[in-house]
C-alpha positions in Angstrom: -12.4 -0.3 -6.8 -11.5 3.1 -5.4 -14.1 5.9 -5.8 -15.3 4.5 -9.1 -11.7 3.9 -10.5 -10.6 0.3 -11.2 -7.2 -0.6 -9.6 -4.9 -3.3 -11.0 -1.7 -4.4 -9.1 1.5 -5.6 -10.6 3.9 -7.5 -8.4 7.2 -8.5 -10.0 8.6 -11.5 -8.2 11.8 -13.5 -8.5 12.2 -16.3 -6.0 9.9 -14.7 -3.4 8.2 -17.9 -2.2 8.6 -17.0 1.5 7.0 -13.6 1.1 4.6 -13.6 -1.9 1.5 -15.0 -0.1 1.7 -12.3 2.6 2.0 -9.6 -0.1 -1.1 -10.9 -2.0 -3.1 -11.4 1.2 -2.1 -7.9 2.5 -3.4 -6.3 -0.7 -6.6 -8.4 -0.8 -7.3 -7.3 2.8 -7.4 -3.6 1.8 -10.9 -2.2 1.9 -12.7 0.9 0.6 -16.1 1.3 2.2 -16.2 -2.5 3.1 -15.4 -3.4 -0.5 -12.0 -4.7 -1.9 -9.8 -1.7 -2.7 -8.0 -3.4 -5.6 -9.8 -5.1 -8.4 -7.1 -7.4 -9.8 -3.7 -8.6 -8.5 -1.2 -9.9 -11.0 2.0 -11.6 -9.8 4.6 -11.8 -12.5 6.7 -14.9 -11.8 10.0 -13.8 -13.1 12.3 -16.7 -13.8 11.8 -18.1 -10.3 13.2 -21.5 -9.3 11.2 -21.8 -6.1 7.5 -22.0 -5.2 6.7 -18.4 -5.9 4.2 -19.2 -8.7 2.3 -21.8 -6.7 2.1 -19.7 -3.5 1.0 -16.6 -5.3 -1.8 -18.6 -7.0 -3.0 -20.2 -3.8 -3.0 -16.8 -2.1 -5.5 -15.6 -4.7 -3.5 -13.7 -7.3 -3.5 -14.1 -11.1 -0.1 -15.3 -12.1 1.8 -14.7 -15.4 5.2 -16.1 -16.2 8.1 -14.0 -17.6 11.1 -16.3 -18.2 13.3 -13.4 -19.2 15.0 -12.1 -16.0 14.7 -8.4 -15.2 12.5 -6.2 -13.0 11.3 -4.2 -16.0 10.5 -7.3 -18.0 8.4 -8.6 -15.2 6.5 -5.3 -14.8 5.8 -5.1 -18.6 4.5 -8.7 -18.5 2.2 -7.8 -15.6 1.0 -4.6 -17.3 -0.1 -6.5 -20.4 -2.6 -8.4 -18.3 -4.3 -5.3 -16.9 -5.7 -3.6 -20.0 -9.0 -2.9 -18.2 -7.5 -1.1 -15.1 -7.7 2.7 -14.8 -4.8 2.8 -12.3 -1.8 0.5 -12.2 -0.2 0.0 -8.7 3.3 -1.4 -8.5 4.2 -3.3 -5.4 7.4 -5.4 -4.7 7.0 -9.0 -3.8 9.2 -9.0 -0.7 6.6 -7.9 1.9 8.5 -4.7 2.7 5.5 -2.4 2.1 3.3 -0.9 4.8 0.0 -1.5 3.0 -1.8 1.2 5.1 0.0 3.8 2.9 -1.5 2.6 -0.4 -4.7 4.7 -0.2 -2.6 7.8 0.0 -1.2 7.1 -3.5 -4.6 6.4 -4.9 -6.0 9.6 -3.3 -3.3 11.6 -5.1 -4.2 10.0 -8.5 -7.9 10.6 -7.9 -7.0 14.2 -7.0 -5.3 14.7 -10.4 -1.8 13.3 -10.3 -0.6 11.2 -13.2 2.0 9.4 -11.2 2.4 9.1 -7.4 5.5 7.7 -5.7 5.5 6.2 -2.3 8.5 7.9 -0.8 10.4 6.1 1.9 12.5 9.2 2.5 9.3 11.0 3.8 8.2 8.1 6.0 9.1 6.6 9.4 10.6 3.3 8.3 11.3 0.3 10.4 14.9 0.2 11.7 17.0 -1.7 9.2 14.4 -1.7 6.4 16.8 0.1 4.0 20.3 -1.1 3.7 23.2 1.4 3.5 23.6 0.6 -0.2 19.9 1.5 -0.8 20.2 4.8 1.2 23.3 5.8 -0.6 22.0 4.8 -4.0 18.7 6.7 -3.6 20.5 9.8 -2.4 22.8 9.8 -5.4 20.1 9.1 -8.0 17.6 11.6 -6.6 20.4 14.2 -6.4 21.2 13.6 -10.1 17.6 13.9 -11.1 17.1 17.1 -9.1 20.2 18.7 -10.5 19.5 17.8 -14.1 15.8 18.6 -14.1 15.4 21.1 -11.2 13.0 18.9 -9.3 12.6 17.9 -5.7 12.5 14.1 -6.0 13.2 12.3 -2.7 13.0 8.6 -3.5 13.0 6.0 -6.3 10.4 4.1 -4.3 9.2 0.9 -5.9 5.7 1.5 -4.5 4.0 3.7 -7.1 0.6 4.3 -8.7 0.1 5.6 -12.3 -2.8 6.3 -14.6 -2.9 3.8 -17.4 -3.2 6.6 -19.9 0.0 8.2 -18.5 1.8 4.9 -18.5 1.0 4.3 -22.2 2.5 7.8 -23.0 5.7 6.9 -21.3 6.5 4.0 -23.7 8.6 2.2 -21.1 11.6 0.4 -22.4 13.9 -0.7 -19.6 13.8 -4.5 -18.9 16.1 -4.4 -15.9 17.2 -2.1 -13.1 16.4 1.1 -14.9 12.7 0.6 -14.8 11.7 2.7 -11.8 13.9 5.7 -12.6 12.9 5.6 -16.3 9.3 6.0 -15.3 10.0 8.9 -13.0 12.3 10.8 -15.4 10.1 10.3 -18.4 7.1 11.6 -16.4 9.2 14.7 -15.6 10.2 15.1 -19.3 6.6 14.8 -20.4 5.5 17.4 -17.9 3.2 15.0 -16.0 1.8 15.8 -12.6 4.1 13.7 -10.4 3.6 13.6 -6.6 5.1 11.9 -3.6 3.4 10.7 -0.4 5.0 9.1 2.6 5.2 5.3 2.3 6.9 3.4 5.2 9.0 0.4 4.6 9.7 -2.5 6.8 12.4 -5.2 6.7 11.8 -7.4 3.7 11.3 -11.2 4.0 14.5 -13.0 2.9 17.6 -11.5 1.3 17.4 -8.9 -1.4 18.7 -10.1 -4.8 19.9 -6.5 -5.4 21.0 -4.7 -2.3 21.7 -8.0 -0.5 24.7 -8.7 -2.8 27.6 -6.7 -4.1 27.0 -7.9 -7.6 23.3 -6.9 -7.4 24.2 -3.5 -5.9 26.7 -2.7 -8.6 24.5 -3.8 -11.5 21.5 -1.9 -10.1 23.6 1.3 -9.5 25.0 1.1 -13.0 21.5 0.6 -14.5 20.0 3.5 -12.6 22.7 6.0 -13.3 23.1 5.1 -16.9 19.4 5.4 -17.5 19.3 8.9 -15.9 22.2 10.0 -18.1 20.7 8.4 -21.2 17.3 10.1 -20.8 19.0 13.4 -20.0 21.0 13.4 -23.3 18.0 12.2 -25.3 15.9 15.0 -23.9 18.6 17.5 -24.7 18.9 16.4 -28.3 15.1 16.5 -28.7 15.0 20.0 -27.3 17.7 21.2 -29.7 15.9 19.6 -32.6 12.6 21.3 -31.7 14.3 24.6 -31.1 16.6 24.5 -34.2 14.6 22.4 -36.7 17.1 23.3 -39.6 20.2 22.4 -37.7 
């Protein structure tokens, strides 16, 4: 618990057997005034074919299975288990997060933010933590968001914290690679208080299923860019409808 606020963690994990125990143990080791910082940790075993499920369970996490592949599908399945949490914290299952930065996200939410993104662009990352594909993709996606909505987004960081009430308003739909950008863009469209804090990244354990392959990189890039454009045109149509109800 963090200053009287209950914290639930969602960890989407597809074949992360080599890393998942370290992720769960790192989160369980976080303390707030000698008490556990997070109340519940849910690992969503997303169509894994290795020992991800077993190792997450033995590390102390609650485990839910989502056989339908997709980052967003895994996140949605994890969220469904945390109906009693005031804040939902999303953490990747590859052990690339510097857990010391997590309290900064929670401080921002406690101070009034609806959504807080852990920005790798604002942090001092371990050398090699981000691949050239990740760096280029983030720059393109954030540039598009900033141009279309006049914002100052710096990262589509997977480490993020959001109020449950805000998350419910967003009505998340993406089951795959568009999940993170959908959350950020919808928060902008809804006028939510969105903030960024530095969140350092380190080299992940094992090879990324996205940036570690050309297929994953292309599919992720397409999913992110298409989601941005889709949400932009949807918001424009809604604006025109509100402004010209008789049109």
